[in-house]
N, C-alpha and C positions, 0 to 999 in steps of 0.2 A: 241884734239878731236879724238875720235875713228871713224872708217870707217862709221858706221851707222849714227852717228851724223853729219858728213860731208855731207852725202847724204841727210838726212832729212833737214838740213839747206839750202842746195842748191835747193832742190825741193820746199821748202817753198817760195823761191823767185819767182817762177813761178805762185803762187796763187795770183790773183788780186782781188781787191775790187769788191764786188757784185757777185762773182761767186757762182755757185752751184757745189760742188766738192764731189766726192766719193773717199774714201781712202781704199786701200786693207788691208789685214791682215798682221800683223807683222811690218816690217820696215816702210811701207807707213803710218801707223797710228801715227808714231812719228812726222809727219809734223806739226800737230796742235800745238806742243810745241814750234815751232820756227817762228810762224807767227808774223809780226810786229803788234803792238797794234792798228795801224790805218787802218788795213785791216779788212773789214767787210765781212765775207764769211759764207755761210751755208754749212756744211758738211752733206752728206747723206750716209746712210748705207743700204745695201740690206735688212737687217732684219726689216726695217720699221721705221727709225728715220730720220728726217730732222732737223738739228740744233745741231749736236754733238759738244761738246766742247772737251777740253783736257782730259787727264787721271784724274780719280776721286781723289780728295785730301783725305787724311786720315780723317775719320769721315763722309765723304759725299758719301760713296759707296752705290750704289743702285743696287741690283742684276737684277732689271728689266730694267736698263739703261746700255746697252752694245753696243760696236761696232760690226761689222760683225764677228769678231774673238772671241767674248765673253769677251773682255776686258772691265773692268768697266770704264765708262767715265762720264763726266758732260754734261749738256745741256745748251745751250745759251738762252737768252731771245728770245721768238718767236718760239722756237722749237716745232715740231709737231710729234706725233706718227701716223704712217700710216700703212695700211696693206700691205702684200707682193705684191699683185696685183698692187696697186698704186705705190709702190716702184719700181717695175720692169717696170711699164709703164713710169716712169720718165726716166729710163735708155734706154729702147728700143725706146722711142719716141724722142730721141735726145735732151732731155732737160738738160742733164748734161754738164756743161762747161768743166769739166776736170775729169779724173780719174787717180789715182796714184796706180800703181800695182807693186808687186814684179815680179821677173823674174828668170827663170831657164836658158833660152837661148834667145838671139836675133840674127837674121841672117842679112846678107848683104842687104836684101830687107827691113829690118825693121820689120820683122814678129816676133811675140813673142810666146814663149812656156813657160807656167807658171802653168799649172794646173795638170799635172800628169807625173809620171815616170813609164814606163811600167814595170810590175812585182812587183810593190810596192803598198801597200794599200793606197788609198786616200779617203778622206771623200766625194768627189764629186767635180764637176766642179764649184760649187758655182755660182757667177754672172760674172766670168771672161770673158766668151765668149760674154755675152751681153754687158759688159762694154767696151771691145775693139771694138766691132762693133758699139756701140751706142753713146759713149761720143765724144764730139767735139774735145777734146785733150786727148791723152793717153800718160802718162809719166811712163816710167819704172824706178823704183828705185831698184838697186841691187848692191851687191859687185861685183867687176870687175872679179874676178876669184873664183872658188869653189875648195878648196883643191889643188890649183895650176893649175887647168884646166880652160882655158878661157871660158867665158860665152857668149862672143860676137864672133860669129862663121860665117863661110861662108854660111852654111845652117843648120837649126835646125835639130838635130837628135831625139828630143823629139816631141811629138804631138803638133801641132800648136794650139794656143788658138783661133785665128781667122786669116783669110787671109786679113788682113788690116795693113797697115804700121803704126807703132806707131809714135808719134810726137817727142819724146825726150827720150834719155837714160841717166840717171844720176848714176854714180858710184863714189866711193871715189877717183878714179884716173882721171876721165874725164866726160865731158858733150859731148855727141855725138848726132848729128841730122841726122836721116835718110832722104834722099832726093831722087829725081828722078835719080840723078847721082850716089848715093851711100851714105855711112856713112861718115859724115863730122865731124872731130874733132873740136869742138867749144871752149872748155875750158879745162884747166888742173887742176887737184886736187892740194891741198896745197903743197904736197911734190912730185908730179909726174913730170917726164920729158916726152917729146914726145917719146923718145926712149923706156922708160919703158912702156908707153901705147901701143906702137906698139908691143912690145915683149909679152905683156899680152893679146893681141887680135889677134885671127887667121883670123878674117874677114879683108878684105881690107879696109883701111881708106884713106879718102881724107884729106890731111893735108894742111891747108892754110899757107901762108908765115908767118903769126903771129898768135900764139895761146895764148890768155890771160889766167890768172889764175882765178879760181872761186873767186868772191868777197864776201866772207863769213863774 
């Protein structure tokens, strides 16, 4: 498995039956491909769809049915098309059970930076700020380092998405939980050691006596 598949598979384990879930652009959208068959969940996208399925199969592409990033997707039975106001009403009203977002940085407080890099062109903030502020659970799915530079840092140097602690960080190397005491190393990736995770993380980690591996 490559890094993105490891992350998507592990995040999919957090999605529970009956949830309403929002998936961010890119890696988070892969989560739909790894859900168990017995998990009945509705995926919501900011662009106005409740009931997104997985990636569109060849021959079933519909340009009017996309995820928030414009990727062609399927719809599940019972899906609904809604306008943007209703879509963001779900998000801002606290009706989302979970959102899965990509990340540029996460700091020791569990604060996320994922929407812009100063000096570079960006399409806009999208729904990231609303999602971090409004969803009941916020899971960050991202590779552990970017070109060798740690992404889990003492303090974000990029603009924060919101001043709210995320629920969980999932990388190919580890599952890390932000808590009142700090960042706790909960699980190791398939090929990672505690020493490797610590070396790839500049933020301080709380390391339990026993750290299990991801059960992928």
